[in-house]
C-alpha positions in Angstrom: 0.0 0.0 0.0 1.4 3.4 -1.0 2.1 6.2 1.4 -0.9 8.3 0.1 -3.2 5.4 0.5 -2.1 4.9 4.1 -2.8 8.6 4.9 -6.2 8.4 3.3 -7.1 5.3 5.3 -6.0 6.9 8.5 -8.1 10.0 7.9 -11.1 7.8 7.1 -10.7 5.9 10.3 -10.5 9.0 12.3 -13.6 10.4 10.6 -15.6 7.2 11.3 -14.4 7.3 14.9 -15.4 10.9 15.3 -18.8 10.2 13.7 -19.3 7.4 16.1 -18.5 9.7 19.1 -21.1 12.3 17.9 -23.8 9.7 17.5 -23.0 8.2 20.9 -23.0 11.7 22.5 -26.4 12.4 21.0 -27.8 9.2 22.3 -26.5 9.9 25.8 -28.0 13.4 25.7 -31.4 12.2 24.5 -31.5 9.7 27.4 -31.2 12.5 30.0 -34.6 12.9 31.7 -36.7 15.9 30.8 -37.9 17.4 34.0 -41.3 19.1 33.9 -44.0 20.2 36.3 -47.7 20.7 35.6 -49.6 23.2 37.7 -53.0 24.9 37.7 -53.8 28.6 38.2 -57.2 29.8 39.4 -58.8 33.2 38.8 -62.3 34.2 40.0 -64.3 37.4 39.8 -67.6 38.3 41.6 -70.0 39.8 39.0 -73.6 40.8 38.7 -75.9 39.6 36.0 -76.5 42.3 33.3 -79.4 40.8 31.4 -82.6 39.1 32.5 -85.4 37.1 30.9 -88.8 36.6 32.4 -91.3 34.3 30.6 -94.9 35.0 31.5 -97.4 32.4 30.3 -101.1 32.6 31.0 -104.2 30.8 29.9 -107.9 31.6 29.1 -110.8 29.2 28.6 -114.2 29.5 27.1 -117.1 27.5 25.6 -116.2 28.8 22.2 -113.1 30.1 20.5 -114.3 33.7 20.5 -115.1 33.9 24.2 -111.7 32.3 25.0 -110.0 34.8 22.8 -111.7 37.8 24.5 -110.6 36.5 27.9 -107.0 36.0 26.7 -106.9 39.5 25.3 -108.1 40.8 28.7 -105.4 39.0 30.5 -102.8 40.3 28.0 -103.9 43.9 28.6 -103.6 43.3 32.4 -100.1 41.9 32.0 -99.0 44.8 29.8 -100.5 47.4 32.2 -98.7 45.7 35.1 -95.4 45.7 33.4 -95.7 49.3 32.3 -96.5 50.3 35.9 -93.4 48.5 37.0 -91.3 50.6 34.6 -90.7 48.4 31.6 -90.6 49.8 28.1 -92.9 48.4 25.4 -89.9 47.2 23.4 -88.9 45.0 26.4 -92.1 43.0 26.2 -92.7 40.6 23.3 -95.4 38.0 22.6 -93.7 34.6 22.0 -96.5 32.4 20.9 -100.2 31.6 21.3 -101.5 28.1 21.5 -105.1 26.9 20.9 -106.5 23.6 22.4 -109.9 22.2 21.6 -110.4 19.7 24.4 -113.3 18.1 22.6 -111.0 17.2 19.8 -109.0 14.8 22.0 -109.5 11.0 22.4 -110.8 11.3 26.0 -113.5 13.9 25.4 -116.5 12.3 27.1 -116.1 14.3 30.4 -115.3 17.7 28.8 -116.9 20.7 30.5 -118.3 22.7 27.6 -117.7 25.9 29.5 -113.9 25.4 29.2 -113.8 23.5 25.9 -111.4 25.9 24.3 -108.2 26.7 26.1 -105.9 29.4 24.8 -102.3 29.8 26.1 -100.2 32.9 25.5 -96.5 33.3 26.3 -94.9 36.7 26.7 -91.2 37.3 27.3 -89.8 40.3 29.2 -86.1 41.0 28.3 -84.3 43.7 30.3 -80.9 44.9 31.3 -82.4 46.3 34.5 -82.1 43.1 36.4 -83.1 44.6 39.7 -86.3 45.9 38.2 -87.0 42.4 36.8 -86.5 40.7 40.1 -88.7 43.2 41.9 -91.5 42.9 39.4 -91.5 39.2 39.4 -91.9 39.2 43.2 -95.1 41.2 42.7 -96.8 38.7 40.4 -99.6 38.3 42.9 -101.0 41.6 41.7 -101.8 39.9 38.3 -103.5 37.1 40.0 -105.7 39.5 41.8 -106.5 41.1 38.4 -107.8 37.7 37.2 -104.9 36.5 35.2 -104.6 32.8 35.3 -101.0 31.5 34.9 -99.9 28.1 33.7 -98.4 26.3 36.7 -94.9 26.1 35.1 -94.9 29.8 34.3 -95.9 30.9 37.8 -93.1 29.0 39.5 -90.4 29.6 36.8 -89.7 33.3 37.4 -86.9 35.3 35.7 -83.5 34.0 34.7 -80.3 36.1 34.8 -77.1 35.9 32.8 -73.8 37.7 32.6 -72.5 38.7 29.2 -69.3 40.6 30.1 -66.7 37.8 30.0 -64.8 39.4 27.1 -63.9 42.4 29.3 -62.6 40.2 32.0 -60.8 37.6 29.9 -57.4 39.1 29.5 -57.0 40.2 33.1 -58.2 36.8 34.5 -56.0 34.7 32.2 -53.0 36.8 33.2 -53.9 36.3 36.9 -54.4 32.5 36.4 -51.1 32.2 34.6 -49.3 34.2 37.3 -50.7 31.9 40.0 -49.7 28.8 38.0 -46.2 30.1 37.8 -46.1 30.7 41.6 -47.2 27.1 42.2 -44.5 25.9 39.8 -41.9 28.0 41.6 -42.8 26.5 44.9 -42.4 23.1 43.5 -39.1 24.0 41.9 -37.8 25.4 45.2 -38.6 22.2 47.0 -36.8 20.2 44.3 -33.8 22.6 44.1 -34.6 23.6 40.6 -35.7 26.7 38.6 -38.8 27.2 36.5 -37.9 27.3 32.8 -40.0 28.0 29.7 -43.6 26.8 29.2 -43.8 23.4 27.5 -47.6 23.5 27.0 -50.6 25.5 28.2 -54.3 25.1 28.4 -56.1 28.4 29.2 -59.2 26.5 30.5 -62.9 27.2 30.1 -64.6 30.2 31.5 -67.5 29.3 33.8 -70.3 31.5 35.1 -71.4 30.1 38.4 -73.9 31.3 41.1 -72.3 33.4 43.8 -73.8 31.0 46.3 -74.3 27.3 45.6 -77.8 26.6 46.9 -78.9 23.0 46.7 -81.9 22.3 44.4 -81.9 25.9 43.2 -81.2 26.6 39.5 -78.1 28.8 39.2 -79.6 31.1 36.5 -82.1 32.4 39.1 -79.4 34.2 41.0 -78.4 37.8 40.0 -75.1 37.6 41.8 -72.6 35.3 40.1 -68.9 34.5 39.8 -66.7 34.0 36.7 -64.1 31.3 37.1 -61.3 30.0 35.0 -58.6 27.4 35.7 -55.5 27.4 33.5 -53.3 24.3 33.3 -49.6 25.0 32.4 -46.6 22.7 32.1 -43.2 24.2 32.7 -39.7 22.8 32.1 -37.6 22.6 35.3 -33.9 23.6 34.9 -30.9 23.5 37.2 
C-alpha cells in the first residue's frame, strides 16, 4: 500500500471514529430525563348579571273560541299594564306564541266541561338589562292574580333568569392572573426540588365558567343575580438547574 493510501485510510478511520462519538454523544444526551411540572392557576371574579329574561305564560278558557280569545286579550292587557306600571318599556315585552287547544278534539273527550272546551295559552317574554327591576317585578306577580290573570303552573313557578355577558372584558386580566398563580405554584415546587422554572412546555387556558355566587342545593343557578366568573389554566413548565 502506498504512502498516500495509508494517509487516506488513517483520515477515514479518524472520521468514522469521530462520527461514532457524535452519535454516541447524541444518544447519551437524549436519554437525559426531561424534568417538567404541571400546575394549575385559578382566577375568579364576583360579578352581577347584566341581562334578565322573564317568561310569562297565562291561559284563558271558554265555551267557544271567541269567548276564550276575548278572555285571553283581557289577560294580556292586564299583564302589559302591570309591566308598564313596574317601569318596563314596550320594546322589552314581546309575545312569543299563542296556543289553541280544543279539548273536545282529543281522544278522551267524554267528560269535557263545555264551559272550558277551548283553552288558549299565550306566552310573553320580558327581556331587560335592568335586572333589579326584573327581580322586583317578578316578586309582585300576585297583583296579576288579583287582576284575574290565570297563569300556567310552570310559568308561575319559573320566574326570571339572569345571565352575565361581560366575559370578554374580564378575559385578558383573568388569564394573566391565572397564569401568574400557576407560575407561583411551579416556583414553589421548583424550590422544593432545588430547581428553577424554565419555559412553558404546554398550556391550556381553560374554560370560563359562570357560576352562582352561592351554591344553593336544588336551586337553579340562573335564578341568581349575583354570580362569579371562574377559569382554571393548566400549564406545564420545564424545570432547569
